[in-house]
Every structure is written in C-alpha cells, then in structure tokens.
MDTraj code that builds the backbone (N, CA, C; nanometers):
import mdtraj as md
import numpy as np

residues = "MET ARG SER ARG SER ARG LEU GLY GLY ARG ALA VAL THR ALA VAL ALA LEU PHE ALA SER LEU ALA LEU VAL GLY CYS HIS GLU PRO ALA GLY GLN SER THR ALA SER SER GLU THR ALA SER ALA THR VAL PRO GLN ALA PRO ALA ASN ALA ALA THR ALA THR ASP ARG LEU SER ALA TYR THR PRO VAL SER LYS VAL SER GLY LEU SER THR CYS ASN LEU GLU ARG VAL ASP ASP LEU VAL PHE GLN ALA LYS PRO ILE GLU ARG SER THR THR GLN ALA HIS SER PHE SER GLY TRP ILE ALA ALA PRO SER LEU ASN ALA PRO THR PHE TRP LEU ARG PHE ASP ASP LYS GLN ALA ASN ARG ARG LEU GLN VAL ARG LEU ASN PRO THR GLY ALA ARG GLU ASP VAL ALA GLU LEU ILE GLY LYS ALA ALA LEU ASN SER GLY PHE LYS VAL SER LEU PRO GLY ASP SER LEU PRO VAL GLY LYS TYR HIS VAL TYR LEU ALA ALA GLN SER GLY GLY ILE THR TYR ILE CYS ASP ASN GLY ARG TYR VAL ASP ALA ALA HIS".split()
xyz = np.array([
    [6.2053, 14.4895, 13.5930],
    [6.2419, 14.3899, 13.6912],
    [6.3205, 14.2835, 13.6385],
    [6.4399, 14.3026, 13.6045],
    [6.5227, 14.2029, 13.5209],
    [6.5669, 14.0859, 13.6004],
    [6.5950, 14.1137, 13.7342],
    [6.6404, 13.9977, 13.8202],
    [6.5804, 14.0067, 13.9504],
    [6.5800, 13.8910, 14.0156],
    [6.5106, 13.8753, 14.1535],
    [6.6231, 13.9166, 14.2594],
    [6.5951, 13.9804, 14.3659],
    [6.6908, 14.0138, 14.4698],
    [6.6197, 14.0129, 14.6023],
    [6.6899, 13.9975, 14.7089],
    [6.6316, 14.0252, 14.8391],
    [6.5932, 14.1622, 14.8643],
    [6.4814, 14.1852, 14.9067],
    [6.4218, 14.3220, 14.9219],
    [6.4110, 14.3673, 15.0711],
    [6.4666, 14.4797, 15.0923],
    [6.4383, 14.5377, 15.2354],
    [6.3105, 14.6277, 15.2176],
    [6.2783, 14.6869, 15.3442],
    [6.1551, 14.7667, 15.3499],
    [6.1548, 14.8835, 15.2429],
    [6.2706, 14.9492, 15.2221],
    [6.2784, 15.0582, 15.1277],
    [6.2715, 15.0136, 14.9906],
    [6.3244, 14.8953, 14.9604],
    [6.3241, 14.8401, 14.8356],
    [6.1863, 14.7992, 14.7889],
    [6.1127, 14.7496, 14.8960],
    [5.9685, 14.7093, 14.8559],
    [5.8890, 14.8348, 14.8094],
    [5.9169, 14.9556, 14.8811],
    [5.8501, 15.0724, 14.8459],
    [5.8897, 15.1276, 14.7058],
    [6.0191, 15.1053, 14.6747],
    [6.0667, 15.1388, 14.5455],
    [6.0008, 15.0451, 14.4482],
    [5.9887, 14.9181, 14.4647],
    [5.9252, 14.8290, 14.3699],
    [5.7859, 14.8711, 14.3533],
    [5.7154, 14.9047, 14.4549],
    [5.5698, 14.9563, 14.4429],
    [5.5571, 15.0787, 14.3649],
    [5.6531, 15.1702, 14.3818],
    [5.6499, 15.2871, 14.3003],
    [5.6784, 15.2709, 14.1578],
    [5.7780, 15.1784, 14.1292],
    [5.8140, 15.1286, 13.9885],
    [5.6934, 15.0751, 13.9280],
    [5.6171, 14.9857, 13.9993],
    [5.5032, 14.9227, 13.9373],
    [5.4011, 15.0274, 13.9029],
    [5.3767, 15.1285, 13.9836],
    [5.2837, 15.2401, 13.9445],
    [5.3308, 15.3184, 13.8271],
    [5.4605, 15.3488, 13.8226],
    [5.5232, 15.4167, 13.7053],
    [5.5001, 15.3291, 13.5789],
    [5.5146, 15.2046, 13.5928],
    [5.5086, 15.1269, 13.4733],
    [5.3660, 15.1197, 13.4107],
    [5.2632, 15.1338, 13.5095],
    [5.1274, 15.1568, 13.4539],
    [5.1152, 15.2866, 13.3859],
    [5.1835, 15.3898, 13.4169],
    [5.1631, 15.5215, 13.3525],
    [5.2375, 15.5183, 13.2263],
    [5.3492, 15.4537, 13.2171],
    [5.4255, 15.4591, 13.0851],
    [5.5414, 15.3653, 13.0709],
    [5.5065, 15.2663, 12.9877],
    [5.6296, 15.1827, 12.9449],
    [5.5856, 15.1162, 12.8115],
    [5.6817, 15.0625, 12.7447],
    [5.6490, 15.0099, 12.6154],
    [5.6070, 14.8601, 12.6256],
    [5.4883, 14.8433, 12.5640],
    [5.4364, 14.7034, 12.5594],
    [5.4805, 14.6398, 12.4344],
    [5.4902, 14.5055, 12.4370],
    [5.5260, 14.4287, 12.3143],
    [5.4281, 14.4561, 12.2056],
    [5.4646, 14.4426, 12.0810],
    [5.3805, 14.4681, 11.9651],
    [5.2474, 14.3761, 11.9884],
    [5.1380, 14.4495, 11.9511],
    [5.0152, 14.3733, 11.9621],
    [4.9422, 14.3877, 12.0896],
    [5.0028, 14.4414, 12.1928],
    [4.9379, 14.4565, 12.3224],
    [4.9222, 14.6040, 12.3405],
    [4.8219, 14.6265, 12.4255],
    [4.7812, 14.7698, 12.4512],
    [4.8673, 14.8231, 12.5692],
    [4.8878, 14.9458, 12.5757],
    [4.9570, 15.0206, 12.6904],
    [4.8621, 15.0465, 12.7975],
    [4.8959, 15.0079, 12.9210],
    [4.8076, 15.0319, 13.0320],
    [4.8175, 15.1744, 13.0742],
    [4.7208, 15.2340, 13.1241],
    [4.7189, 15.3763, 13.1701],
    [4.6353, 15.3845, 13.2990],
    [4.6725, 15.4716, 13.3798],
    [4.5855, 15.4948, 13.5061],
    [4.5777, 15.6310, 13.5329],
    [4.4487, 15.6882, 13.5372],
    [4.4273, 15.8197, 13.5668],
    [4.4657, 15.8639, 13.7013],
    [4.4483, 15.7761, 13.8042],
    [4.4894, 15.8206, 13.9279],
    [4.6369, 15.8233, 13.9521],
    [4.7059, 15.7397, 13.8879],
    [4.8535, 15.7228, 13.9060],
    [4.9125, 15.8519, 13.8418],
    [4.8567, 15.9145, 13.7396],
    [4.9175, 16.0228, 13.6710],
    [4.9183, 16.1493, 13.7683],
    [4.8392, 16.1528, 13.8651],
    [4.8304, 16.2640, 13.9517],
    [4.9629, 16.2661, 14.0337],
    [5.0394, 16.1643, 14.0423],
    [5.1607, 16.1528, 14.1179],
    [5.2902, 16.1741, 14.0317],
    [5.2703, 16.2033, 13.8937],
    [5.3865, 16.2200, 13.8217],
    [5.4528, 16.3503, 13.8528],
    [5.5812, 16.3388, 13.8788],
    [5.6567, 16.4733, 13.9158],
    [5.6789, 16.5665, 13.8004],
    [5.6688, 16.6963, 13.8276],
    [5.7096, 16.7950, 13.7299],
    [5.8428, 16.7722, 13.6812],
    [5.8750, 16.8156, 13.5546],
    [6.0113, 16.8109, 13.5098],
    [6.0919, 16.9142, 13.5996],
    [6.2131, 16.8555, 13.6430],
    [6.2939, 16.9314, 13.7369],
    [6.3319, 17.0617, 13.6625],
    [6.3628, 17.1590, 13.7478],
    [6.4060, 17.2929, 13.6906],
    [6.5357, 17.2819, 13.6175],
    [6.6215, 17.1792, 13.6409],
    [6.7459, 17.1658, 13.5816],
    [6.7470, 17.0634, 13.4743],
    [6.6171, 17.0277, 13.4231],
    [6.6112, 16.9376, 13.3150],
    [6.6621, 17.0020, 13.1935],
    [6.7219, 16.9285, 13.1072],
    [6.7692, 16.9704, 12.9729],
    [6.6504, 17.0291, 12.8926],
    [6.6677, 17.1462, 12.8406],
    [6.5737, 17.1955, 12.7457],
    [6.6244, 17.2219, 12.6096],
    [6.5423, 17.2091, 12.5093],
    [6.5862, 17.2383, 12.3714],
    [6.4700, 17.3007, 12.3072],
    [6.4935, 17.4016, 12.2240],
    [6.3977, 17.4694, 12.1457],
    [6.4427, 17.4434, 12.0089],
    [6.3685, 17.3767, 11.9238],
    [6.4139, 17.3403, 11.7872],
    [6.2910, 17.3187, 11.7025],
    [6.3163, 17.3217, 11.5817],
    [6.2035, 17.2866, 11.4874],
    [6.2076, 17.1325, 11.4577],
    [6.0811, 17.0847, 11.4275],
    [6.0805, 16.9524, 11.4032],
    [6.1350, 16.9162, 11.2703],
    [6.1837, 16.7969, 11.2401],
    [6.2312, 16.7504, 11.1064],
    [6.1672, 16.6146, 11.0707],
    [6.1570, 16.5953, 10.9477],
    [6.0837, 16.4751, 10.8959],
    [6.1920, 16.3652, 10.9198],
    [6.1368, 16.2380, 10.9444],
    [6.2280, 16.1237, 10.9460],
    [6.1676, 16.0069, 10.8671],
    [6.2335, 15.9140, 10.8313],
    [6.1854, 15.7984, 10.7642],
    [6.1986, 15.6794, 10.8532],
    [6.0964, 15.6001, 10.8832],
    [6.1051, 15.4791, 10.9596],
    [6.2138, 15.3711, 10.9142],
    [6.2715, 15.3093, 11.0024],
    [6.3748, 15.2110, 10.9615],
    [6.3176, 15.0700, 10.9959],
    [6.3748, 14.9664, 10.9428],
    [6.3311, 14.8344, 10.9571],
    [6.3842, 14.7672, 11.0792],
    [6.4972, 14.8074, 11.1384],
    [6.5566, 14.7481, 11.2555],
    [6.4955, 14.8416, 11.3736],
    [6.4014, 14.7732, 11.4368],
    [6.3340, 14.8446, 11.5504],
    [6.3208, 14.7427, 11.6664],
    [6.3491, 14.7919, 11.7812],
    [6.3303, 14.7154, 11.9087],
    [6.2559, 14.7930, 12.0105],
    [6.2154, 14.7333, 12.1328],
    [6.1482, 14.7894, 12.2284],
    [6.2403, 14.8379, 12.3357],
    [6.2006, 14.9513, 12.4035],
    [6.2665, 15.0061, 12.5196],
    [6.1595, 15.0417, 12.6172],
    [6.1852, 14.9969, 12.7391],
    [6.0707, 15.0169, 12.8517],
    [6.1158, 15.1153, 12.9453],
    [6.2305, 15.1659, 12.9423],
    [6.2702, 15.2705, 13.0543],
    [6.2487, 15.4132, 13.0119],
    [6.1310, 15.4597, 13.0051],
    [6.0970, 15.6028, 12.9683],
    [5.9640, 15.6208, 13.0251],
    [5.9276, 15.7608, 13.0268],
    [5.7907, 15.7951, 13.0421],
    [5.7803, 15.9407, 12.9947],
    [5.6883, 15.9621, 12.8945],
    [5.6581, 16.0917, 12.8309],
    [5.5384, 16.1335, 12.9215],
    [5.5727, 16.2362, 13.0185],
    [5.4774, 16.2608, 13.1266],
    [5.3806, 16.3723, 13.1063],
    [5.4241, 16.4855, 13.0424],
    [5.3533, 16.6092, 13.0296],
    [5.3692, 16.6743, 12.8899],
    [5.2574, 16.7390, 12.8616],
    [5.2660, 16.8398, 12.7546],
    [5.2182, 16.9621, 12.8115],
    [5.3110, 17.0695, 12.8051],
    [5.2826, 17.1949, 12.8874],
    [5.2696, 17.1505, 13.0366],
    [5.1708, 17.1939, 13.0985],
    [5.1433, 17.1565, 13.2371],
    [5.0396, 17.0531, 13.2502],
    [5.0106, 16.9825, 13.1494],
    [4.9011, 16.8758, 13.1609],
    [4.9680, 16.7397, 13.1605],
    [4.9324, 16.6687, 13.2501],
    [4.9817, 16.5174, 13.2609],
    [4.8981, 16.4417, 13.1512],
    [4.9841, 16.3644, 13.0735],
    [4.9030, 16.2775, 12.9750],
    [4.8150, 16.1832, 13.0463],
    [4.7037, 16.1722, 12.9747],
    [4.5916, 16.0695, 13.0260],
    [4.5641, 15.9692, 12.9112],
    [4.4604, 15.9007, 12.9257],
    [4.4216, 15.7916, 12.8301],
    [4.3796, 15.8562, 12.7001],
    [4.3152, 15.9983, 12.7131],
    [4.2574, 16.0414, 12.5979],
    [4.3568, 16.1433, 12.5288],
    [4.3498, 16.1733, 12.4019],
    [4.4409, 16.2681, 12.3424],
    [4.4283, 16.4135, 12.4050],
    [4.5410, 16.4820, 12.4134],
    [4.5400, 16.6289, 12.4605],
    [4.5331, 16.7083, 12.3455],
    [4.4464, 16.8096, 12.3560],
    [4.4251, 16.9038, 12.2367],
    [4.5119, 17.0272, 12.2624],
    [4.5895, 17.0695, 12.1540],
    [4.6766, 17.1813, 12.1699],
    [4.6599, 17.2644, 12.0502],
    [4.6883, 17.3941, 12.0465],
    [4.6834, 17.4839, 11.9448],
    [4.8121, 17.4865, 11.8720],
    [4.8078, 17.4799, 11.7313],
    [4.9418, 17.4774, 11.6615],
    [5.0137, 17.6165, 11.6581],
    [4.9380, 17.7173, 11.6947],
    [4.9851, 17.8531, 11.6885],
    [5.0669, 17.8912, 11.8067],
    [5.0620, 17.8055, 11.9210],
    [5.1362, 17.8469, 12.0478],
    [5.2493, 17.7491, 12.0669],
    [5.3427, 17.7898, 12.1401],
    [5.4714, 17.7168, 12.1831],
    [5.4173, 17.6093, 12.2732],
    [5.4858, 17.4978, 12.2801],
    [5.4523, 17.3904, 12.3683],
    [5.5682, 17.3177, 12.4255],
    [5.5607, 17.2576, 12.5372],
    [5.6782, 17.1897, 12.6000],
    [5.6282, 17.0396, 12.6281],
    [5.7364, 16.9433, 12.6077],
    [5.7041, 16.8152, 12.6402],
    [5.8035, 16.7692, 12.7422],
    [5.7751, 16.7035, 12.8435],
    [5.8683, 16.6643, 12.9464],
    [5.8478, 16.5105, 12.9931],
    [5.9534, 16.4555, 13.0529],
    [5.9495, 16.3209, 13.1070],
    [6.0933, 16.2721, 13.1378],
    [6.1094, 16.1527, 13.0991],
    [6.2370, 16.0919, 13.1254],
    [6.2758, 15.9756, 13.0324],
    [6.3880, 15.9478, 12.9895],
    [6.4273, 15.8317, 12.9156],
    [6.5605, 15.7972, 12.9600],
    [6.5872, 15.6555, 12.9724],
    [6.7145, 15.6146, 13.0008],
    [6.7461, 15.4835, 12.9202],
    [6.8645, 15.4661, 12.8733],
    [6.9085, 15.3468, 12.8086],
    [7.0463, 15.3110, 12.8374],
    [7.0750, 15.2844, 12.9726],
    [7.2002, 15.2625, 13.0072],
    [7.2872, 15.1510, 12.9409],
    [7.2084, 15.0519, 12.8870],
    [7.2813, 14.9408, 12.8194],
    [7.3074, 14.9715, 12.6757],
    [7.2705, 15.0974, 12.6192],
    [7.2961, 15.1216, 12.4780],
    [7.4348, 15.2044, 12.4722],
    [7.4991, 15.1804, 12.3665],
    [7.6281, 15.2570, 12.3463],
    [7.5973, 15.3904, 12.2887],
    [7.6217, 15.4957, 12.3523],
    [7.6146, 15.6383, 12.3021],
    [7.4886, 15.6585, 12.2188],
    [7.3667, 15.6313, 12.2845],
    [7.2440, 15.6577, 12.1969],
    [7.2102, 15.8037, 12.1817],
    [7.1434, 15.8252, 12.0732],
    [7.0824, 15.9637, 12.0494],
    [6.9272, 15.9343, 12.0810],
    [6.8676, 16.0415, 12.1313],
    [6.7210, 16.0255, 12.1778],
    [6.6481, 16.1364, 12.1006],
    [6.5196, 16.0867, 12.0688],
    [6.4320, 16.1721, 11.9850],
    [6.2875, 16.1652, 12.0596],
    [6.2171, 16.2828, 12.0302],
    [6.0742, 16.2902, 12.0610],
    [6.0088, 16.2882, 11.9249],
    [5.9153, 16.1840, 11.9056],
    [5.8591, 16.1607, 11.7719],
    [5.7063, 16.1853, 11.7765],
    [5.6697, 16.2494, 11.6591],
    [5.5258, 16.2795, 11.6293],
    [5.4830, 16.2173, 11.4989],
    [5.3941, 16.1087, 11.5130],
    [5.3535, 16.0414, 11.3833],
    [5.1995, 16.0740, 11.3641],
    [5.1663, 16.1254, 11.2446],
    [5.0303, 16.1489, 11.2016],
    [5.0157, 16.0484, 11.0841],
    [4.9496, 15.9331, 11.1073],
    [4.9287, 15.8256, 11.0155],
    [4.8339, 15.8691, 10.9004],
    [4.7339, 15.9516, 10.9309],
    [4.6381, 15.9931, 10.8425],
    [4.6952, 16.0792, 10.7394],
    [4.7927, 16.1779, 10.7738],
    [4.8527, 16.2580, 10.6837],
    [4.9939, 16.2076, 10.6391],
    [5.0249, 16.0810, 10.6767],
    [5.1522, 16.0186, 10.6356],
    [5.2708, 16.1085, 10.6715],
    [5.2608, 16.1589, 10.8002],
    [5.3646, 16.2641, 10.8346],
    [5.4279, 16.2103, 10.9610],
    [5.5641, 16.2064, 10.9499],
    [5.6537, 16.1630, 11.0646],
    [5.7550, 16.2677, 11.0984],
    [5.7423, 16.3272, 11.2158],
    [5.8305, 16.4226, 11.2541],
    [5.9067, 16.4016, 11.3791],
    [6.0269, 16.4654, 11.4104],
    [6.0942, 16.4267, 11.5292],
    [6.1807, 16.5448, 11.5674],
    [6.2254, 16.5521, 11.6986],
    [6.3114, 16.6589, 11.7430],
    [6.4056, 16.5767, 11.8371],
    [6.5279, 16.6040, 11.8310],
    [6.6354, 16.5579, 11.9227],
    [6.6139, 16.6057, 12.0675],
    [6.6384, 16.5101, 12.1550],
    [6.6351, 16.5602, 12.2954],
    [6.7577, 16.5159, 12.3749],
    [6.8010, 16.5793, 12.4717],
    [6.9153, 16.5591, 12.5602],
    [6.8859, 16.5301, 12.7024],
    [6.8710, 16.4151, 12.7478],
    [6.8258, 16.3897, 12.8782],
    [6.9364, 16.4109, 12.9777],
    [6.9260, 16.5310, 13.0597],
    [7.0344, 16.5452, 13.1423],
    [6.9772, 16.6001, 13.2839],
    [6.8583, 16.6079, 13.2972],
    [6.7918, 16.6522, 13.4163],
    [6.7861, 16.5488, 13.5265],
    [6.8153, 16.5819, 13.6549],
    [6.8221, 16.4985, 13.7580],
    [6.6936, 16.4345, 13.7956],
    [6.6782, 16.3119, 13.7910],
    [6.5474, 16.2437, 13.8303],
    [6.5854, 16.1229, 13.9286],
    [6.5898, 16.1719, 14.0619],
    [6.6185, 16.0718, 14.1798],
    [6.5109, 15.9718, 14.1814],
    [6.3840, 16.0113, 14.1407],
    [6.2814, 15.9073, 14.1587],
    [6.3095, 15.7800, 14.0588],
    [6.3552, 15.8233, 13.9369],
    [6.3839, 15.7128, 13.8423],
    [6.5151, 15.6521, 13.8817],
    [6.6129, 15.7118, 13.9291],
    [6.7310, 15.6424, 13.9698],
    [6.7098, 15.5524, 14.0828],
    [6.6246, 15.5681, 14.1700],
    [6.5873, 15.4822, 14.2785],
    [6.5209, 15.3498, 14.2317],
    [6.4535, 15.3774, 14.1204],
    [6.3729, 15.2544, 14.0634],
    [6.4581, 15.1672, 13.9741],
    [6.5394, 15.2264, 13.8874],
    [6.6019, 15.1445, 13.7935],
    [6.7525, 15.1585, 13.7898],
    [6.8149, 15.2302, 13.8856],
    [6.9602, 15.2400, 13.9028],
    [7.0281, 15.3677, 13.8786],
    [7.1395, 15.3870, 13.9443],
    [7.2084, 15.5178, 13.9351],
    [7.2306, 15.5680, 13.7921],
    [7.2476, 15.4814, 13.6880],
    [7.2716, 15.5162, 13.5488],
    [7.1586, 15.6057, 13.4949],
    [7.0433, 15.5950, 13.5635],
    [6.9282, 15.6711, 13.5085],
    [6.9041, 15.7978, 13.5823],
    [6.9974, 15.8457, 13.6728],
    [6.9886, 15.9629, 13.7438],
    [6.9607, 16.0919, 13.6581],
    [7.0405, 16.1091, 13.5524],
    [7.0266, 16.2234, 13.4706],
    [6.9409, 16.1957, 13.3395],
    [6.8110, 16.1406, 13.3624],
    [6.7282, 16.1037, 13.2514],
    [6.6237, 16.1941, 13.2263],
    [6.6103, 16.3067, 13.2930],
    [6.4993, 16.3983, 13.2723],
    [6.5154, 16.4916, 13.1551],
    [6.4141, 16.5329, 13.0832],
    [6.4158, 16.6095, 12.9677],
    [6.2925, 16.6942, 12.9650],
    [6.3169, 16.8171, 12.8961],
    [6.2003, 16.9049, 12.8556],
    [6.2315, 16.9623, 12.7273],
    [6.1514, 16.9388, 12.6227],
    [6.1682, 16.9860, 12.4932],
    [6.0649, 17.0960, 12.4650],
    [6.1086, 17.2116, 12.4204],
    [6.0103, 17.3229, 12.3899],
    [6.0001, 17.3378, 12.2426],
    [5.8832, 17.3326, 12.1872],
    [5.8669, 17.3582, 12.0408],
    [5.8048, 17.4903, 12.0271],
    [5.8544, 17.5797, 11.9301],
    [5.7909, 17.6978, 11.9084],
    [5.6553, 17.6937, 11.8439],
    [5.5740, 17.8013, 11.8497],
    [5.4496, 17.8069, 11.7855],
    [5.4599, 17.7714, 11.6375],
    [5.3578, 17.7197, 11.5706],
    [5.3643, 17.6903, 11.4303],
    [5.4601, 17.5807, 11.3731],
    [5.5235, 17.5093, 11.4735],
    [5.6209, 17.4092, 11.4273],
    [5.5569, 17.2774, 11.4068],
    [5.4410, 17.2492, 11.4815],
    [5.3632, 17.1230, 11.4520],
    [5.2315, 17.1543, 11.3625],
    [5.2269, 17.0924, 11.2557],
    [5.1187, 17.1082, 11.1628],
    [4.9892, 17.0547, 11.2211],
    [4.8852, 17.1014, 11.1768],
    [4.7499, 17.0447, 11.2226],
    [4.7513, 16.8957, 11.2043],
    [4.7060, 16.8166, 11.2920],
    [4.6931, 16.6718, 11.2771],
    [4.6711, 16.6089, 11.4122],
    [4.6559, 16.4682, 11.3988],
    [4.6278, 16.3874, 11.5140],
    [4.7671, 16.3072, 11.5308],
    [4.8399, 16.3315, 11.6361],
    [4.9656, 16.2735, 11.6465],
    [4.9784, 16.1733, 11.7542],
    [5.0482, 16.0547, 11.7199],
    [5.0965, 15.9592, 11.8202],
    [5.2327, 16.0039, 11.8632],
    [5.2498, 16.0405, 11.9905],
    [5.3765, 16.1010, 12.0361],
    [5.4498, 15.9970, 12.1354],
    [5.5774, 15.9739, 12.0978],
    [5.6544, 15.8656, 12.1690],
    [5.7950, 15.9104, 12.1642],
    [5.8830, 15.8273, 12.2386],
    [6.0226, 15.8492, 12.2498],
    [6.0989, 15.7412, 12.1719],
    [6.2097, 15.7782, 12.1254],
    [6.2921, 15.6716, 12.0515],
    [6.4595, 15.6947, 12.0863],
    [6.5167, 15.5980, 12.0907],
    [6.6643, 15.5989, 12.1000],
    [6.7302, 15.5223, 11.9973],
    [6.8303, 15.5724, 11.9383],
    [6.9050, 15.5196, 11.8252],
    [7.0432, 15.4911, 11.8667],
    [7.0916, 15.3567, 11.8290],
    [7.2247, 15.3154, 11.8735],
    [7.2667, 15.1922, 11.7961],
    [7.3847, 15.1978, 11.7293],
    [7.4235, 15.0817, 11.6580],
    [7.3358, 15.0423, 11.5349],
    [7.2691, 15.1368, 11.4744],
    [7.1883, 15.1150, 11.3545],
    [7.0517, 15.0552, 11.3871],
    [7.0117, 15.0573, 11.5199],
    [6.8859, 15.0082, 11.5574],
    [6.8064, 15.1199, 11.6298],
    [6.6857, 15.1252, 11.5905],
    [6.5972, 15.2263, 11.6719],
    [6.5198, 15.1559, 11.7815],
    [6.5278, 15.2091, 11.9027],
    [6.4460, 15.1514, 12.0129],
    [6.3328, 15.2396, 12.0516],
    [6.2116, 15.1846, 12.0381],
    [6.0904, 15.2618, 12.0551],
    [6.0396, 15.2475, 12.2022],
    [6.0102, 15.3648, 12.2734],
    [5.9556, 15.3667, 12.4045],
    [5.8205, 15.4256, 12.3889],
    [5.7177, 15.3621, 12.3934],
    [5.5837, 15.4120, 12.3642],
    [5.4918, 15.4072, 12.4842],
    [5.4456, 15.5114, 12.5314],
    [5.3548, 15.5270, 12.6473],
    [5.2074, 15.5402, 12.6140],
    [5.1879, 15.5382, 12.4837],
    [5.0340, 15.5553, 12.4407],
    [4.9921, 15.6970, 12.4530],
    [5.0707, 15.7901, 12.4149],
    [5.0434, 15.9249, 12.4240],
    [4.9984, 15.9881, 12.2940],
    [4.8957, 16.0751, 12.2912],
    [4.8367, 16.1282, 12.1722],
    [4.8115, 16.2813, 12.1902],
    [4.8395, 16.3590, 12.0898],
    [4.8089, 16.5029, 12.0759],
    [4.7301, 16.5268, 11.9571],
    [4.6203, 16.6104, 11.9772],
    [4.5510, 16.6560, 11.8597],
    [4.5845, 16.7993, 11.8446],
    [4.6527, 16.8312, 11.7365],
    [4.6943, 16.9815, 11.7073],
    [4.5959, 17.0328, 11.6207],
    [4.5497, 17.1472, 11.6614],
    [4.4392, 17.2250, 11.5803],
    [4.4722, 17.3763, 11.5789],
    [4.4209, 17.4449, 11.4915],
    [4.4321, 17.5979, 11.4948],
    [4.3631, 17.6497, 11.6144],
])
top = md.Topology()
chain = top.add_chain()
for i, resn in enumerate(residues, 1):
    res = top.add_residue(resn, chain, resSeq=i)
    for name in ("N", "CA", "C"):
        top.add_atom(name, md.element.get_by_symbol(name[0]), res)
traj = md.Trajectory(xyz[None], top)
C-alpha cells in the first residue's frame, strides 16, 4: 500500500483481500517474524493451468552481500498442499511442484529464483522460474503489471537432498538480490 487514494466499494474489497494475502505471505523486514494465517490459506487459489512450468535440476548458489527485500510474492503450495505455519514433509524420491506468484514491476529485467536453504548442512540450492501465468487476483491488488506473475516449478524425484529447507523466492536485477520470504519450510526425507 504505497500511496493513499480515494477508494470505491470495489477497491475496499480489493484492499481487504490484499490485507489477507499479506498475512499469508510477504517479506517482513529483518528481525521481524512473518505472519501466517491457517484460515486465510484455505482461500489461496490454485496455480492457473496456464502458469509457466519448468522442470529442472537444482543448482548450488553462493549468497551475495547486496540484498534487499521484496514484498510482492507468495509461495503458496508444494504439490497440492497449501503452505501453513509448520514445515511440510516431502519424500526426496518423488517429484514435487512448487507454485505461487512473484512480481517485481519496478525492477529492470529481473531473473527469478526458487531457493532452498538448509543451514544445518550448509547447503544452498536454487532453480530458475519464469512467472508468466495469469493471476487476475494479484493484478487487482497490486496493478496490471502483476497480471502474469503466476508460476509452477516442477522438480524431478531425487533432485532435493535430504534436509530441512527454508524455501523462498528471489529476484536479481542490477547486481542486487531481492528476497521475498513468506516463512515457508520443507522437511525432505527418504
């Protein structure tokens, strides 16, 4: 909610919907916890059928020092499960999909990533994503530039090693990495 404007009846509804999505997933400044709502997650839409999909292997990455926050995203689901406050358990031997949306209209030609960090094993993995799926719900909340912000990333079985992962989204532009963290976690086991 960057600026104040006069709101009509439909805009008030959009603001209320945006507020509920913000509780489900947005980046909180460093040192603050991310709010979550189990009841709000029941209204999270499925990834649209036309959402961009990618099937790829994860690759290692090295964290950079120039990092900033991004609040316009939501990592909504792993497979058919809506992310909740507790970690979702998944088998490493099966294929999995991750879906949601991410938009960064103010960034110049950003690249987008789905990241998996296992601090205990000092492991950082990522896979590139291409948000092109139509998300009218997101466009109504943050503007037309976010219409094609939906994504679905499919990972083949055995691509994610056993571990406890913090899963989040990142955008890179102009030598800066923008982190969009909804407080999502996956426990990968055999």
